[in-house]
C-alpha positions as CSV (number, residue, x, y, z in Angstrom):
1,M,70.4,42.3,68.5
2,D,73.9,43.0,67.1
3,T,75.7,45.2,69.6
4,D,79.1,44.9,68.0
5,T,79.9,48.6,67.7
6,S,82.7,47.8,65.2
7,N,79.8,47.3,62.7
8,F,78.0,50.4,63.9
9,G,77.7,53.4,61.5
10,T,76.7,56.5,63.5
11,Y,74.5,59.1,61.7
12,G,73.2,61.2,64.6
13,L,73.6,62.1,68.2
14,A,71.0,63.7,70.6
15,W,71.5,64.7,74.2
16,D,68.6,64.9,76.6
17,T,68.9,68.2,78.3
18,S,65.1,68.7,78.6
19,P,63.6,70.2,81.8
20,S,61.8,66.9,82.3
21,S,65.0,64.8,82.1
22,A,65.2,64.8,85.9
23,G,69.0,64.6,85.7
24,F,69.1,61.5,83.5
25,G,70.9,63.5,80.7
26,N,71.1,60.4,78.4
27,L,72.9,60.6,75.1
28,Y,71.4,58.8,72.2
29,R,73.3,57.8,69.1
30,V,71.5,56.4,66.0
31,G,72.7,54.6,62.9
32,T,73.1,51.1,61.8
33,V,74.5,47.7,62.7
34,Q,75.2,44.9,60.2
35,R,72.6,42.2,60.3
36,L,72.5,38.8,58.5
37,T,69.3,38.3,56.6
38,A,67.6,34.9,56.2
39,S,69.0,34.7,52.7
40,G,72.6,35.2,54.0
41,N,73.1,38.8,53.0
42,L,74.6,41.5,55.3
43,V,72.4,44.6,55.5
44,P,72.3,47.7,57.7
45,E,69.6,47.7,60.4
46,W,68.1,50.8,62.2
47,T,69.7,50.9,65.6
48,V,69.6,53.3,68.6
49,F,72.0,53.1,71.6
50,R,71.5,54.9,74.9
51,G,74.4,56.3,76.8
52,T,74.2,56.9,80.5
53,E,76.7,57.9,83.2
54,A,77.9,60.8,81.2
55,A,77.9,58.6,78.1
56,T,80.4,56.2,79.6
57,Q,77.9,53.3,79.7
58,W,76.1,52.3,76.5
59,S,73.3,49.9,76.0
60,P,71.0,49.0,73.0
61,S,67.8,51.0,73.0
62,A,66.1,49.8,69.9
63,T,66.4,48.1,66.5
64,F,63.7,48.4,63.8
65,R,62.9,47.0,60.4
66,L,59.7,46.6,58.4
67,A,60.9,43.3,56.9
68,D,64.0,41.1,56.6
69,A,65.6,43.9,54.7
70,W,67.5,47.2,54.9
71,S,66.8,49.9,57.4
72,E,68.6,53.0,58.7
73,A,68.3,55.4,61.6
74,R,69.6,58.7,60.2
75,G,68.8,61.5,62.7
76,A,67.8,62.1,66.3
77,T,66.5,64.9,68.5
78,V,65.0,65.4,72.0
79,D,62.0,67.7,72.7
80,D,61.2,69.7,75.8
81,A,59.2,66.9,77.3
82,G,62.2,64.5,77.1
83,N,60.7,62.5,74.2
84,I,63.3,61.1,71.8
85,H,62.5,61.4,68.1
86,V,64.4,59.4,65.4
87,S,64.2,59.7,61.6
88,G,65.2,57.2,58.9
89,M,64.1,54.8,56.3
90,A,63.2,51.1,56.0
91,L,62.4,48.7,53.1
92,D,59.2,46.6,53.3
93,A,58.8,43.0,52.2
94,A,58.2,44.2,48.6
95,G,61.4,46.2,48.6
96,V,59.6,49.6,48.8
97,A,61.4,52.3,50.8
98,H,59.5,54.1,53.6
99,W,60.2,57.5,55.3
100,V,60.0,56.5,59.0
101,V,59.9,58.6,62.2
102,A,60.0,57.0,65.6
103,R,59.2,58.4,69.1
104,S,60.0,57.2,72.6
105,Q,58.4,58.8,75.6
106,D,60.2,56.7,78.2
107,Q,64.0,57.3,77.6
108,G,64.2,54.9,74.8
109,F,62.7,51.8,76.5
110,S,59.7,51.6,74.1
111,W,59.1,53.1,70.7
112,T,56.3,53.9,68.3
113,Y,57.1,54.0,64.5
114,T,55.2,55.9,61.8
115,S,55.7,55.4,58.0
116,V,55.0,58.9,56.7
117,F,55.7,58.3,53.0
118,Q,56.6,55.4,50.9
119,G,58.2,55.0,47.5
120,S,56.4,54.0,44.3
121,G,58.8,51.2,43.3
122,A,61.0,48.5,44.7
123,Y,64.5,48.9,46.0
124,S,67.4,49.4,43.6
125,L,71.1,50.0,44.3
126,T,70.8,53.6,43.2
127,G,67.3,54.2,44.2
128,Y,66.8,52.9,47.7
129,N,67.5,56.1,49.5
130,Q,65.2,58.2,47.4
131,V,62.6,57.9,50.2
132,A,64.3,58.6,53.5
133,A,64.0,61.0,56.4
134,L,67.7,62.0,56.7
135,G,67.5,64.6,59.5
136,I,65.3,65.8,62.4
137,T,65.3,68.6,64.9
138,F,63.1,70.1,67.6
139,V,62.4,73.9,67.9
140,P,61.1,75.0,71.3
141,G,57.8,76.9,71.4
142,T,57.3,80.2,73.2
143,T,53.7,79.4,74.2
144,G,53.1,75.8,73.0
145,P,54.8,72.4,72.9
146,G,57.3,73.3,70.1
147,T,57.7,72.0,66.6
148,L,59.5,69.1,65.1
149,F,61.0,69.2,61.6
150,A,62.1,66.1,59.7
151,V,63.8,66.5,56.3
152,G,64.8,64.2,53.5
153,T,63.9,63.0,50.0
154,R,60.9,61.2,48.6
155,G,59.8,60.2,45.1
156,K,60.3,57.4,42.5
157,L,63.4,55.4,42.2
158,Y,65.6,57.9,40.5
159,A,63.7,61.1,41.2
160,G,63.7,61.8,44.9
161,A,62.4,65.3,45.8
162,W,63.6,67.8,48.5
163,T,61.1,67.4,51.3
164,V,60.7,69.2,54.6
165,T,58.0,68.0,57.0
166,R,56.7,69.6,60.2
167,S,54.9,68.2,63.3
168,T,53.2,70.5,65.8
169,D,51.7,67.7,67.9
170,G,54.8,66.0,69.2
171,G,55.4,63.7,66.2
172,A,51.9,62.2,66.0
173,S,51.3,63.6,62.6
174,W,53.4,65.3,59.9
175,Q,52.7,67.8,57.1
176,V,54.9,68.7,54.1
177,V,56.0,72.4,54.4
178,D,58.7,72.7,51.7
179,T,59.3,70.8,48.4
180,E,61.5,71.1,45.4
181,A,59.2,73.6,43.6
182,W,61.8,76.3,44.4
183,L,64.6,74.6,42.4
184,P,66.1,76.8,39.7
185,R,66.3,73.8,37.3
186,K,64.9,70.3,37.1
187,A,67.4,68.1,39.0
188,S,67.5,64.3,38.8
189,T,67.2,64.3,42.5
190,S,67.1,66.9,45.3
191,R,67.7,66.0,48.9
192,A,67.2,67.9,52.2
193,R,69.9,66.4,54.4
194,K,70.1,68.2,57.7
195,V,68.0,70.6,59.7
196,A,69.0,73.0,62.6
197,A,67.5,76.0,64.4
198,D,68.8,79.1,66.1
199,S,67.9,80.8,69.3
200,M,65.3,83.0,67.5
201,G,63.4,79.9,66.2
202,R,64.6,80.3,62.6
203,V,64.9,76.9,60.9
204,F,67.7,76.1,58.4
205,V,67.9,73.1,56.1
206,L,71.0,71.9,54.3
207,G,70.7,69.8,51.2
208,D,71.7,69.4,47.5
209,T,70.1,69.8,44.1
210,G,71.2,67.1,41.7
211,S,72.4,63.6,42.4
212,R,71.1,60.1,42.5
213,M,73.3,58.9,45.3
214,E,74.2,60.8,48.5
215,N,77.9,61.0,47.6
216,D,77.5,62.0,44.0
217,P,78.0,65.5,42.6
218,S,75.5,67.6,44.6
219,P,75.5,71.4,44.6
220,W,75.0,72.7,48.2
221,V,71.9,74.6,49.2
222,I,70.7,76.1,52.5
223,R,67.0,77.1,52.9
224,M,65.6,79.1,55.9
225,S,62.2,79.7,57.4
226,S,61.7,82.5,60.0
227,N,58.0,81.7,60.6
228,G,57.9,78.2,61.8
229,G,58.1,76.5,58.4
230,T,55.2,78.4,56.8
231,S,57.4,79.9,54.1
232,W,61.0,79.3,53.0
233,T,63.8,81.3,51.4
234,T,67.1,80.1,49.8
235,I,69.9,81.9,51.6
236,F,72.9,80.0,50.0
237,G,73.4,78.2,46.7
238,P,73.1,76.2,44.7
239,W,76.9,76.2,45.2
240,N,79.1,74.1,43.1
241,Y,82.8,74.2,44.0
242,G,84.8,71.8,41.8
243,P,83.5,68.7,40.0
244,C,81.9,66.7,42.8
245,P,80.7,68.6,45.9
246,Y,78.4,67.2,48.4
247,P,77.2,68.6,51.8
248,I,77.1,66.5,54.9
249,D,76.2,68.4,58.1
250,L,74.8,71.7,59.5
251,A,75.0,73.8,62.6
252,V,74.0,77.4,63.8
253,D,76.2,79.3,66.3
254,A,75.1,81.7,69.0
255,L,75.7,84.7,66.7
256,G,73.3,83.4,64.1
257,N,76.0,82.2,61.7
258,V,75.0,79.1,59.7
259,W,77.8,76.6,59.2
260,A,77.9,73.7,56.7
261,V,80.6,71.1,56.2
262,G,81.1,68.4,53.6
263,V,83.3,67.6,50.6
264,T,84.5,69.4,47.5
265,H,87.0,68.4,44.9
266,E,89.9,70.0,43.2
267,K,90.9,68.9,39.7
268,Y,94.5,68.7,38.7
269,G,96.2,68.0,35.3
270,T,95.0,68.0,31.7
271,K,96.2,64.9,30.0
272,K,96.3,62.9,33.2
273,V,93.6,64.2,35.4
274,T,93.6,63.6,39.2
275,Y,91.2,64.8,41.9
276,T,91.7,65.7,45.5
277,S,88.7,65.7,47.9
278,R,88.7,68.5,50.4
279,A,87.3,68.8,53.9
280,T,85.3,71.9,53.3
281,W,83.4,74.4,55.5
282,V,81.0,77.1,54.5
283,R,79.7,80.0,56.7
284,V,76.6,81.9,55.8
285,T,76.0,85.2,57.6
286,E,73.2,87.7,57.5
287,S,74.8,91.0,56.6
288,T,72.7,93.0,59.0
289,P,70.3,91.3,61.4
290,G,66.8,91.3,59.9
291,S,68.0,92.5,56.5
292,G,67.4,89.2,54.7
293,T,70.7,89.7,52.8
294,W,73.1,86.8,53.3
295,T,76.8,86.5,52.5
296,S,79.0,83.4,52.5
297,S,82.6,82.4,52.8
298,Y,84.3,79.0,52.6
299,G,87.6,77.3,53.4
300,F,89.4,74.0,53.9
301,L,90.3,72.2,57.1
302,T,93.2,69.8,56.4
303,P,96.5,69.8,54.5
304,E,96.0,67.4,51.6
305,A,98.7,67.2,48.9
306,A,97.5,68.5,45.5
307,G,96.2,65.7,43.3
308,I,97.1,62.8,45.7
309,G,95.4,63.6,49.1
310,N,91.8,63.2,50.2
311,A,89.7,64.4,53.0
312,S,86.1,64.7,54.3
313,A,84.4,66.9,56.9
314,D,81.7,64.8,58.3
315,A,80.2,66.5,61.4
316,I,79.9,69.9,62.9
317,A,78.8,71.2,66.3
318,V,78.8,74.5,68.3
319,D,78.9,75.1,72.0
320,A,77.2,77.8,74.2
321,V,80.1,80.3,73.8
322,G,80.2,80.0,70.0
323,R,83.2,77.7,69.5
324,I,82.9,75.6,66.3
325,Y,83.9,71.9,66.3
326,V,84.4,69.9,63.1
327,S,85.4,66.3,62.8
328,G,86.3,64.2,59.8
329,S,89.2,62.3,58.2
330,F,92.0,63.0,55.8
331,K,94.8,61.3,53.9
332,A,97.7,63.6,53.3
333,D,99.0,61.8,50.3
334,A,99.0,58.4,48.5
335,A,101.4,56.8,51.0
336,S,99.8,58.1,54.2
337,P,97.1,56.4,56.2
338,W,93.7,57.9,56.8
339,V,93.7,60.0,59.9
340,W,90.7,61.1,62.0
341,F,90.7,64.8,62.8
342,A,88.8,67.2,65.1
343,N,89.2,71.0,64.7
344,R,88.0,73.8,66.9
345,N,87.5,77.4,65.8
346,D,87.2,80.0,68.7
347,P,85.0,83.1,68.1
């Protein structure tokens, strides 16, 4: 196993605060390490690390692949029973992408893996990620074991479709509960990227409606279900600020505000056109609780110089008192280095 974290790309974090954690409180981070294949190529490999001792000690928990090929762990969550669930994708020996979910019932020491969907064609540079489970979350139940939601995209090479799946049996089986049928137009690819829930059990999904690759122009969309995934409503978007927007992460605060972060672009000049990427936030708020009417606002997080700076907002989280945390990176101008940033917004 490659444990060199300099080659580690983190896509998700999950903290075990379940009643059954018995004080373990492990933190799990999921993503990829670089692995050398038998043919001498470096490819990402699905990797899970377990953090103990308040996340000061890290150890490998699992790696996974279907073949000597590409695999990615993209999201993680922990349920009330302390089971860890991870979503992602993997290529098989024929180069076909699979939507994969994994579950550990023993703090990450052993895992079971399920291929929920698979693609209809072999891997291509622009098509590999058209079948992938990009995000996962757990929604506690009031009378039962709770519900898992995994979101992503599935379809043929260039025509992945927005897909939301639900499991009501702890991840043993999955059913599709939302697809791209709601799209206002036929997009080349739609993609559900992240999923989160609020204290009332409402489920929110962030995604996009029109790109082949994850970082291509992708109008932002947020969908919501208030009945456990039975029906869904678009509460924001498709939103297209500038020439090349794409959403990245999602969170819901204690007041029920839905927050999304990602990248938008400003265009400068006419004869000589330049672009500046902006670390962008969006807040979507219900005008009156229960009204079903949602309003939105947006803004930028870092001071890029017009036409020569760049930035990206890559992750967002909220705490119990409603503070918002956003991290990312920015480059103030052409001569400046890239700088990591973390911002906090107090309620």
